[in-house]
C-alpha positions, 0 to 999 in steps of 0.5 A: 518511514524511509530507506535507501533506494535509488538515485538518478542517472539524470539527477545531476543535471537539475541545477548546481545550487539546488544539488549542492543544497540538497547534498548538504542535508540529505547526505546527513540523514540518519537511518530510521530507527524503531523508536522514531516510529512513535515520534510526532514527525516522520522522515517525510515531514523532516525532509520537507522541513529540511527543504525549507531550511535549505531555502528551497521552499519557493523553488519550483521543483521543491513545490512540485515535490510537496504538491505531489505528496498532497495530491497522492493523499487526495487522488489515491486510487482504490486497489484490491489486495494483494497488490504487486506493482512496479513503479518508477520515479523521475528526476525531472518531475517529482511524483508520489505513488499512492494505493488506497485499499479497504481494510477490516479491524484486526487485519495485519497489513504487510508492505514490502518495497524492493529497490532496483538492483545496483542502484545508487542510494537515495531516500524513499519515504513510505507512509500509511494513512487511515482515511475518513470522509471530511478529515485529514488522513491520519498517519498510522504507526507500524513496525519494521520487519527484518529481511535478508534480501539486499535492497529490500525492507518490509513493514507491517501494522495492525488495523484497529478500525475498519475503513480505508487505508492508504500507502504513499511512496515518494522518493527524495528530490532528484531521485529516479529509478524503479521499485517494486511494491508488494502489499497484502493482508494477513491475520494479526493473531500470531497463531491459529487458536486450534492446533492443526486447523485453519480458517477453513475449520470455521463453521459459524461466524460472527453475528449468526442468530442464537436462541431463536434470534434473541441474541447474536453470535459474538465470536466464531466456532472452530470445529475440530475433533474432541481433544484437539489442543486449543492454543494461545493465539498470542503472547499473554496472561491467563486471567480466568479459568472457569465454568459457566452455563453458556460457555462451559469450561472457559479460559480467558487470555489477556494479550500482552501487546494490546490488552485485548482479551481472547475467550476460549469456550466449550472446552473439554479440559482446561490445562492452565491456571489464572496468572499463567504467562503463555506464548503463542502455541502454548496449549490452554485446553482441549476442544469439547462441547461443554456448556450450551454446546453439549448437543453439538459436535465438538468445537471451540467458540473463540471470541475477542473482547476489547476495552470500550468496545466489547466483543468484536468480530474475530474473523479478520484477526485469524483468517489466512493471509493473502498470498505474497505477490510473486514477481511479474512474468518476465514474458510480459511486455514492459510499459513502465515509464513509456507513453501508451495509447489505445490499441487499435480502433476501439477506445480504451477505458481508463478508471480515473480517480473518482470515476468508474471509467472514461473512454480514451481518445485514440490520439491521447497518450498516457504516461505509465507510472506503474505496472501490475500483472493485468493493468497499468497505473497511468497519468493523463496529459492533464495530470489525472491518475487512473488505471487501464487494462494492459491489453487495451493499450500499446506503446505510443508509436509516432503518429507522424514525423516532420521537421519544425518549420520554426522554433517552438517552446517545449512544455512539461504539460499541455496547458497554458502556463505549464513549465517550459522545458526547452526551446527547440530551434527550427529544422529540428526533426520531431515525432508526434506521439500523441495529442491533447488539449490542442497540444502535440507530444513531441519527441526530439532526435535525442529522445527528449520529450515535451508538449508544444502547440503546433 
């Protein structure tokens, strides 16, 4: 998916022909519609093909954009939900941010992306993927959510399988600027099954032993006083109203959207009929303790059954939502887009992709790509991505200053064969912001930066 976000102040300097070609097709991009969610391609895929059609497949900037998209799927960092992060895109160096998180079947994932106020429009693509070991990430379908805030769109989707998911955020070529991402979980059921209660009323969970261990609990028990309304958690159709030895007075409800069946048991009274169509919050019956619960205090046994799977754990479908992340405190120092180094004499520990933590040498600079409340998403000089505690680093101040004795070539990265950015003449005054791999990170008199072997 995509929506209009930010366009770059410095983007127009990236080359006349490339800009003209990009303008020809990005300016004709149509607004995403809900029907497009179920097509086989995504706006991100369409944009990549448009780059090819414009003859940009072999262009270095286009190749780096494609590589960044693929790297985001491979090198995503695991983050605990909820997430609030402010990030940025650079016009001269295409990047893609990715966020990997554990998820349970039945949870609803909410994604909100907010643009920088006052920024010119540009396309930003937001895609969600399910990850499985040894398999290509599988694109997930989701729905758009209305929002009244200018420059903000919201998306949500329900997880059908437990595992790890990933959200990737990438802007079109030459776009630059800041964005804020909010990512949190909530229940996929529209309404809690017992009126006036929350997940704190659940007292017996999925898998608990029953009948001396002969069977396991295939649902959750929600405790409430006798006569409390048991309500439809979703829109659907009542398929069965009956009395059984175990469940007592029961009601079965088929959800319209998914076809899964919701099971209400131990009711004191049933207040619906088979075939009745209900909306979320409609009363189905009253909480009691009929059936094999007659020796217990009143409660609702609530279960969920899916075709081909049978009973599934209802907890992820109904637990309370994560709090929507608030804005970062205005008092917090902003490191976004800056270079940082370890603070003081103690080396900072960076959690890179695939590693629990690696010490950061005092002279090694990190580019801050995203900022959360207590930690920073950073990129090392060798391109590795990681997170570091915000308190462990500080803005990279010059290690020393000097004047270039001879002309030097400035590179994008401290590696042999890296893209050349410029040639700085002799007598250029520079500041050294850090060192890595035998290269120095230099800042010129006009604020331009790059790596050089000196």
